[in-house]
C-alpha positions in Angstrom: -50.1 2.2 -14.3 -47.4 4.9 -13.8 -44.2 5.7 -15.7 -41.0 4.1 -14.4 -39.4 7.6 -13.9 -42.3 8.5 -11.6 -41.9 5.5 -9.3 -39.0 6.9 -7.2 -41.0 10.2 -6.8 -44.0 8.2 -5.6 -41.9 6.3 -3.1 -40.4 9.4 -1.7 -43.8 11.2 -1.4 -45.8 8.4 0.1 -43.5 6.4 2.4 -42.5 8.5 5.4 -39.1 6.8 6.0 -38.0 7.8 2.4 -39.0 11.5 2.7 -35.9 12.3 4.7 -33.7 9.4 3.6 -34.5 8.5 0.0 -33.1 5.3 -1.5 -29.5 5.8 -2.7 -28.6 5.7 -6.3 -27.4 2.0 -6.2 -30.7 1.0 -4.6 -32.7 2.9 -7.2 -30.7 1.2 -10.0 -31.6 -2.2 -8.6 -35.3 -1.8 -8.2 -35.7 0.2 -11.4 -33.6 -2.2 -13.5 -35.4 -3.6 -16.5 -37.6 -6.6 -15.8 -37.1 -8.4 -19.1 -33.7 -9.8 -18.0 -32.7 -11.7 -14.8 -31.3 -9.5 -12.1 -28.6 -10.6 -9.6 -28.1 -8.2 -6.6 -25.0 -8.7 -4.6 -25.9 -7.0 -1.4 -23.4 -6.3 1.3 -24.3 -6.3 5.0 -26.5 -3.5 6.1 -27.0 -2.2 2.5 -30.8 -2.3 2.4 -31.4 -5.5 0.4 -34.9 -6.0 1.9 -35.8 -2.5 1.0 -34.7 -3.0 -2.6 -36.5 -6.4 -2.8 -39.8 -5.0 -1.5 -39.6 -1.9 -3.7 -38.8 -4.0 -6.8 -41.9 -6.2 -6.1 -44.0 -3.1 -5.7 -42.5 -1.6 -8.9 -43.7 -4.8 -10.7 -47.3 -3.9 -9.7 -47.4 -0.1 -10.1 -45.1 0.2 -13.1 -45.2 -3.1 -14.9 -48.9 -3.6 -14.3 -48.7 -7.0 -12.6 -51.1 -8.0 -9.9 -49.7 -9.0 -6.4 -51.0 -12.5 -6.9 -48.7 -12.8 -10.0 -45.6 -12.2 -7.8 -43.6 -14.7 -5.7 -41.3 -13.4 -3.0 -39.3 -16.0 -1.1 -36.7 -15.8 1.6 -34.9 -18.3 3.8 -36.5 -18.0 7.3 -40.0 -17.5 8.5 -39.0 -14.3 10.4 -37.5 -12.7 7.3 -40.6 -13.7 5.3 -42.8 -12.0 7.9 -40.7 -8.9 7.7 -40.9 -8.8 3.9 -44.7 -9.3 4.0 -45.1 -6.6 6.6 -43.2 -4.1 4.4 -45.0 -5.1 1.3 -48.4 -4.4 2.9 -47.4 -1.3 4.7 -45.5 0.4 1.8 -47.9 -1.0 -0.8 -51.0 0.4 0.8 -49.2 3.8 1.3 -48.3 3.9 -2.4 -51.8 2.9 -3.6 -53.5 5.4 -1.3 -51.2 8.2 -2.4 -51.9 7.5 -6.1 -55.6 7.4 -5.3 -55.5 10.9 -3.8 -52.9 12.2 -6.3 -53.4 10.5 -9.7 -50.8 11.3 -12.3 -51.6 13.8 -15.0 -51.5 11.0 -17.6 -54.1 8.9 -15.7 -56.9 7.6 -17.9 -60.6 7.3 -16.9 -59.9 3.7 -15.8 -57.0 4.6 -13.4 -59.2 4.5 -10.3 -60.6 1.1 -11.2 -57.1 -0.2 -11.8 -56.1 0.9 -8.3 -59.2 -0.7 -6.8 -58.3 -4.0 -8.4 -55.0 -4.2 -6.6 -55.1 -6.3 -3.4 -51.7 -5.8 -1.7 -52.4 -8.7 0.6 -52.2 -11.2 -2.3 -48.5 -11.2 -2.8 -47.2 -14.8 -2.6 -44.7 -14.6 0.2 -42.9 -17.0 2.5 -40.1 -19.5 2.7 -39.8 -21.8 -0.4 -41.0 -24.7 1.8 -44.2 -22.9 2.9 -45.0 -21.9 -0.7 -44.4 -25.5 -1.8 -46.7 -26.8 0.9 -49.4 -24.2 0.2 -49.2 -24.8 -3.6 -49.4 -28.6 -3.3 -52.5 -28.2 -1.1 -54.3 -25.5 -3.1 -53.4 -26.5 -6.7 -53.3 -30.3 -6.4 -55.1 -32.3 -9.1 -58.1 -34.5 -8.4 -56.9 -37.6 -6.6 -53.7 -36.0 -5.2 -53.9 -35.9 -1.4 -52.7 -32.8 0.4 -49.2 -33.1 1.9 -48.8 -33.9 5.5 -45.6 -32.1 6.6 -43.5 -33.8 9.3 -40.8 -31.8 11.1 -38.1 -32.3 13.7 -38.4 -35.0 16.3 -41.3 -36.8 14.6 -39.4 -36.9 11.3 -36.3 -38.3 13.0 -38.3 -40.9 14.8 -39.8 -42.1 11.5 -36.4 -42.2 9.9 -35.2 -44.4 12.8 -38.2 -46.7 13.0 -39.0 -47.1 9.3 -35.6 -46.8 7.8 -32.6 -47.3 10.1 -33.9 -50.1 12.3 -35.1 -52.0 9.3 -31.7 -51.6 7.5 -29.6 -52.9 10.4 -28.3 -49.5 11.5 -28.4 -50.3 15.2 -24.9 -50.6 16.7 -23.5 -51.1 13.2 -19.7 -50.4 13.2 -19.6 -49.8 9.5 -22.2 -47.1 9.7 -20.6 -45.5 12.7 -17.2 -45.4 11.0 -18.8 -43.6 8.0 -20.8 -41.1 10.1 -17.7 -40.3 12.2 -16.7 -38.0 9.3 -19.6 -35.7 10.1 -19.4 -35.4 13.9 -17.9 -32.5 15.7 -15.0 -34.4 17.2 -14.5 -36.8 14.3 -15.4 -39.8 16.3 -18.3 -42.2 15.8 -21.6 -41.1 17.3 -21.7 -41.7 21.1 -25.2 -43.3 21.0 -28.0 -44.2 18.7 -29.7 -40.9 19.2 -26.7 -39.1 17.9 -26.5 -41.6 15.1 -30.0 -40.7 14.0 -29.2 -37.0 14.0 -26.0 -37.4 11.9 -27.8 -39.8 9.6 -30.6 -37.3 9.1 -28.1 -34.6 8.0 -26.6 -37.1 5.5 -29.9 -38.2 3.9 -31.1 -34.7 3.7 -28.0 -33.7 1.8 -28.4 -36.6 -0.6 -31.8 -35.2 -1.6 -30.9 -31.4 -1.4 -27.7 -31.8 -3.4 -29.5 -34.0 -6.0 -26.9 -36.7 -5.5 -26.8 -39.8 -7.6 -27.8 -42.2 -4.8 -26.6 -45.4 -6.6 -23.1 -43.9 -7.2 -23.0 -42.7 -3.6 -23.9 -46.2 -2.3 -21.0 -47.8 -4.2 -18.5 -45.1 -3.4 -15.4 -45.5 -1.1 -14.4 -45.4 1.6 -16.9 -47.0 4.0 -19.0 -48.6 1.2 -21.0 -50.8 3.7 -21.8 -47.8 5.8 -22.9 -45.8 2.8 -25.2 -48.7 1.7 -26.9 -48.8 5.1 -27.6 -45.0 4.8 -29.0 -45.6 1.3 -31.1 -48.5 2.4 -32.4 -46.6 5.4 -33.3 -43.7 3.1 -35.1 -45.9 0.6 -37.2 -47.6 3.3 -38.0 -44.3 5.0 -39.0 -42.6 1.7 -41.2 -45.6 0.7 -43.0 -45.3 4.1 -43.4 -41.6 3.7 -44.8 -42.0 0.2 -47.3 -44.7 1.3 -48.6 -42.5 4.1 -48.4 -39.2 2.2 -46.0 -37.7 4.7 -43.2 -35.4 3.7 -40.2 -33.8 5.4 -38.9 -30.5 4.1 -36.5 -32.2 1.6 -39.3 -34.5 0.4 -41.7 -31.7 0.1 -39.4 -29.8 -2.2 -38.7 -33.0 -4.2 -42.4 -33.7 -4.7 -43.0 -30.1 -5.7 -40.2 -30.2 -8.3 -41.5 -33.5 -9.6 -45.1 -32.2 -10.1 -43.8 -29.0 -11.5 -41.6 -30.8 -14.1 -44.5 -33.1 -15.0 -46.8 -30.0 -15.7 -49.2 -30.9 -12.9 -49.1 -27.4 -11.4 -50.1 -25.4 -14.4 -53.0 -23.7 -12.6 -50.3 -22.2 -10.3 -47.5 -21.5 -12.8 -50.0 -20.0 -15.3 -50.4 -17.0 -13.0 -46.8 -16.3 -12.1 -45.1 -13.3 -13.8 -42.3 -12.3 -11.4 -40.1 -14.3 -9.0 -37.9 -12.6 -6.3 -35.6 -14.6 -4.1 -34.0 -13.2 -1.0 -30.9 -14.8 0.7 -30.0 -16.7 -2.5 -26.6 -17.6 -1.0 -28.5 -20.0 1.3 -30.1 -21.9 -1.6 -29.4 -25.6 -2.2 -29.3 -27.4 -5.5 -32.8 -28.9 -5.1 -34.2 -25.4 -4.5 -32.2 -24.0 -7.4 -33.8 -26.6 -9.6 -37.2 -25.4 -8.5 -36.4 -21.8 -9.2 -35.0 -22.6 -12.7 -38.0 -24.8 -13.5 -40.4 -22.1 -12.4 -38.5 -19.6 -14.6 -38.6 -22.0 -17.6 -42.3 -22.6 -17.4 -43.5 -19.1 -16.5 -40.8 -16.9 -18.3 -41.3 -14.7 -15.3 -39.1 -11.8 -14.4 -36.4 -13.2 -12.0 -34.5 -11.3 -9.3 -32.2 -12.9 -6.8 -30.6 -11.1 -3.9 -27.8 -12.4 -1.7 -24.3 -12.0 -0.2 -21.6 -14.5 -0.7 -20.0 -13.3 2.6 -23.1 -14.2 4.6 -23.7 -17.8 3.7 -24.8 -19.0 7.2 -26.7 -22.2 6.5 -24.3 -24.6 4.9 -25.0 -27.1 7.7 -28.6 -27.2 6.4 -27.6 -27.8 2.8 -27.1 -24.4 1.4 -24.4 -24.1 -1.3 -22.9 -20.6 -1.7 -21.4 -21.6 -5.0 -24.9 -21.5 -6.5 -25.0 -17.8 -5.8 -21.4 -17.1 -6.8 -21.9 -18.8 -10.2 -25.5 -17.8 -10.6 -25.1 -16.2 -14.0 -23.4 -19.2 -15.6 -25.6 -21.8 -13.9 -28.8 -20.0 -15.0 -27.4 -19.7 -18.6 -26.6 -23.4 -18.7 -30.0 -24.4 -17.3 -32.0 -21.9 -19.4 -30.1 -21.3 -22.6 -31.2 -18.7 -25.1 -32.6 -16.3 -22.6 -31.3 -12.8 -21.8 -28.1 -12.7 -19.8 -28.1 -12.0 -16.1 -27.6 -8.4 -15.1 -25.4 -8.0 -11.9 -25.7 -5.0 -9.5 -24.0 -4.3 -6.2 -25.2 -2.7 -3.0 -22.1 -1.6 -1.0 -23.3 1.2 1.3 -23.5 0.0 4.9 -26.0 1.8 7.2 -25.6 -0.6 10.1 -22.0 -0.6 11.3 -19.4 2.0 12.3 -16.4 2.7 10.0 -14.2 0.7 12.3 -16.2 -2.4 11.9 -16.6 -2.0 8.1 -12.8 -1.5 7.7 -12.1 -4.6 9.8 -14.6 -6.6 7.7 -13.1 -5.4 4.4 -9.5 -6.2 5.6 -10.5 -9.6 6.9 -12.2 -10.7 3.7 -9.4 -9.4 1.5 -6.6 -11.1 3.4 -8.1 -14.5 3.8 -7.0 -16.5 0.7 -9.1 -19.5 1.7 -12.2 -17.4 1.7 -11.7 -15.8 -1.7 -12.6 -19.0 -3.6 -16.1 -18.8 -2.1 -16.8 -15.3 -3.3 -18.4 -13.8 -6.4 -15.9 -13.2 -9.2 -14.6 -10.8 -10.1 -14.4 -9.6 -6.5 -17.2 -7.1 -5.6 -16.4 -3.5 -4.5 -15.5 -3.0 -0.8 -18.3 -2.1 1.6 -18.5 1.6 2.4 -19.6 2.8 5.9 -22.4 5.4 5.9 -22.7 6.2 9.6 -20.3 8.2 11.8 -17.7 6.7 14.0 -18.4 6.4 17.8 -14.7 6.3 18.4 -15.0 2.7 19.7 -12.3 0.5 18.1 -12.7 -3.1 17.0 -11.4 -5.3 19.7 -10.3 -8.9 19.7 -9.8 -11.7 22.2 -6.8 -14.1 21.6 -5.8 -17.0 23.8 -3.5 -20.0 23.2 -6.2 -22.7 23.6 -10.0 -22.9 23.1 -10.9 -23.6 26.7 -9.1 -20.5 28.0 -10.6 -18.5 25.2 -14.1 -19.6 26.0 -13.6 -18.9 29.7 -12.2 -15.4 29.2 -14.8 -14.5 26.6 -17.6 -15.6 28.9 -16.2 -13.6 31.7 -15.8 -10.5 29.5 -19.3 -10.7 28.3 -20.6 -11.2 31.8 -18.7 -8.1 33.0 -19.9 -6.0 30.1 -23.6 -7.0 30.1 -24.3 -7.9 33.8 -21.3 -6.7 35.8 -19.4 -3.5 36.4 -18.1 -3.3 32.8 -14.4 -3.3 31.7 -12.0 -0.4 31.3 -9.8 -0.8 28.3 -6.8 1.4 27.7 -6.2 2.3 24.1 -3.4 4.7 23.2 -3.5 6.1 26.7 -7.2 6.7 26.6 -9.6 4.7 28.8 -12.7 3.3 27.0 -15.4 2.0 29.3 -17.7 -0.7 28.0 -20.8 -1.6 30.0 -23.7 -2.3 27.7 -22.6 -1.8 24.1 -24.7 -1.1 21.0 -25.9 -4.2 19.3 -23.5 -3.6 16.4 -20.3 -3.2 18.4 -17.6 -5.9 18.0 -15.1 -6.4 20.7 -11.4 -7.2 20.3 -9.6 -7.4 23.7 -5.9 -8.3 23.8 
């Protein structure tokens, strides 16, 4: 389509937001990086990772000659997936329209037809779960029924009825002693409803972490409690299989199974690029899907994430998968090009005071360093001006007092008369702060 060196000029000319503020050099390096080797982008907060991901996907189309339907772009939440899709369509249509009106001097007689063949709406976008569900429905073999996804309350009710009741989980002290390890206060669940919720978290992690279930059942301590969990899971999964129902973990498990068995070749045969956002929130089962897709398709692979923003460990994410991505990918897919690592460190969201506080906090917390990419990434650099508002903190001797005083402070700032804070002899009044302001009140 167009030369790689012309892509950044095209972006600046056709997308209004980049005419005044073009992508910085680090961002350009990321979305212009060669597509024949895996790319790992370590993107700090507010550094434009979504921008880079979207422009790299569009580069695959306009420079590498792929069709949008050959490209998968996944992220962790539905909201983020909608944002990515919105940008792909808006920016993609702007790029194509500009090329249509301003073809490059090297354009051949078929250039216009090539542009007409591009349907920007056909990017494969969404959460991994939504893509798995859509693929299992659209590309299923004859005789394979479409999946019936079960979420939330219904899934928990089925786990209780078909698994836990049948395995003797009701008022079982052995089970409650085991589940006490996973409650907020470290005590056994207060009622059977809470038992179901805690048990759901455990059985999901067994699947998402690809645990050897037999070894888990015979582990210590609380062997009898573990066995009740495993028996409950077995009965629940048998029922779900008989009725073709799937929860999210089961959906991913079935997708991986059919993928490994070669039963999704009509889908994998079209994939040429895979881009994964928020990779720090990936779990081992999802990692296996990405690696298996890469193995079967030999597609260009790009992962974007931030080890300092792993927010979903309670839902099975494992930040170590991102921190050790290069080694894990090499072990899973030996003989392929090594992973290229790039960093985005320019922060366009927060004031210098917040960025400095963040850098200092991360660097001086030894317990946190083991969960970070090694060698340590460069510090984040603030790119907006100071508003002269310092970072403030609230410290109290016990959680109850802290909660009370913090609630009172927020109420005063957002709904009340505000607070006057004296800093170095200067009065700073806070009424309704910008969304990016962090408070630290002594």
